[in-house]
N, C-alpha and C positions, 0 to 999 in steps of 0.2 A: 578550483572547487567552489568558488563563490557562486557561480551560476547554478551549480547543483544544489547548493544550500538554498538558494532562491526557489528552485523547483521543489525541494522538500517542504518549504513553507506553503507552496501551492498545494501539495499533497495534504498538508495539515488542514488547510481551509476546506478542501474537498471532503476530508474525513469529518470535519465538524458539520458541514452541510449535510452529508450523508446521515450522520447520527441525529441531527435535528429533524431530518425528514422522517426517520424511523420513529423518533420520540413523539412527534406531533401528528403523525398520520397512522400508518398501519400498525405501529407499536401499541396503539391503544386498543386494537381490535384482535390481536393474535397473542398467543402465549409468548412470554419473554424469550424463550429459547428460539422459537421460530422467528421472532423479530430479529434476534441476533444473527441467525443464519441468513435471512433475507438481506440484512444490512451488510454482512460480509460478502455475499455474492455481488450486490450492487457496488460495494466498495472496490472489489476486484475489477469490475467493468469500468468504473469511473477512473480508477488508478491507471488502468490500461490506456484509456484515452489520454491521460496526462503523459504517460510514458511515450506513447506514439508521437504526441505533439513535440515533446522536448527532445526526443532522440532524433527526430527529423530536423529540429531547429539547431541543436547543438550536438551533432553526432559524436559519440565516443570515438577516439582514435583507434581503439582496438577492443577485442573481446575482453582483455584483462581490465582495461579502463572501465568498460561497461559493468563488469563484476565489482570493481572497486566502488563505482558510484552506487550500485545496489547495496553493497556492504555498508557504505557510509549512511545511506538512507535507512537501512535496517537498524543500525546502531542508534541513530537519532530517534527513530520511531520507538524502539524498545526503551531507551532512556527516558524519552518524554512520557511514555505510557506509565512507567513505574514511578518516576520522580514527580510528575505533575499530579497524577491521580492519587498517589499516596500522600504527598506532602501538601499539595494545594487543595485537592478535592476530599481528602480524608478517607479514601478507600483503604481498607486493611489489605496487608500483603496477601493474605489467603484468598481474598476475592480477586486480586489482580492475577495471581498464579492460576486460579480456577479457569480463567479465560483460555489457558493453554491446554485444557483437558479435552482433547478431540474425542476420547472415548465417551464423554458425556454429551457430545454433540456441539461443543464449542468449536467454532471455525476460525478463531482469531489467528492461530498459527499459519493458516493459509494466506492470510493478509501479509503477515510478516515475511513469509517465503516469497510471495509475489513482489513485495517491495525489494527484497534482496535480489531476485532473479529477473524481474520484469525488464529492467534496462538492458540486460543481456539478451533476453528474448527479442526485444524490439530492435536491438543492434543487429542481431543475426537476421531477422526478417528484412531489415532495410538493406543489409549488404547482399543478401541473396536476391532481393528485388532489383538492386542496381546491377548485379551480375547478369540476371535474366534479361534486363532491358538492354544491356550492352551486347548480349549475344544474339539479338534479333536482327 
């Protein structure tokens, strides 16, 4: 699991870069909610690129392992979000929980779900691609 912890740190760096891009560029010119939504969509795309790269480099042995990796990454992501942003950055709990309110347009739960299931999606895509290539 050490290699998958390493990949989670790569995801963390990608998330920081994505947030900085939002804060220093388009986030200054659009409403906060729209900036959040754009950032979530770009985060999903960027995370997909990371998943693709590392599932090809270190393929999970099974679908179960791919789901376990995603669960591991999701747990780390949620723990980091709540612990760091509350205790280090000083954000109140209510603000952190507000990010999970899809009804108000917040898309953060989609990121969390993508982190949880992205490795499985790319595992399935890679196994079906290998099967299709072997059948030709």
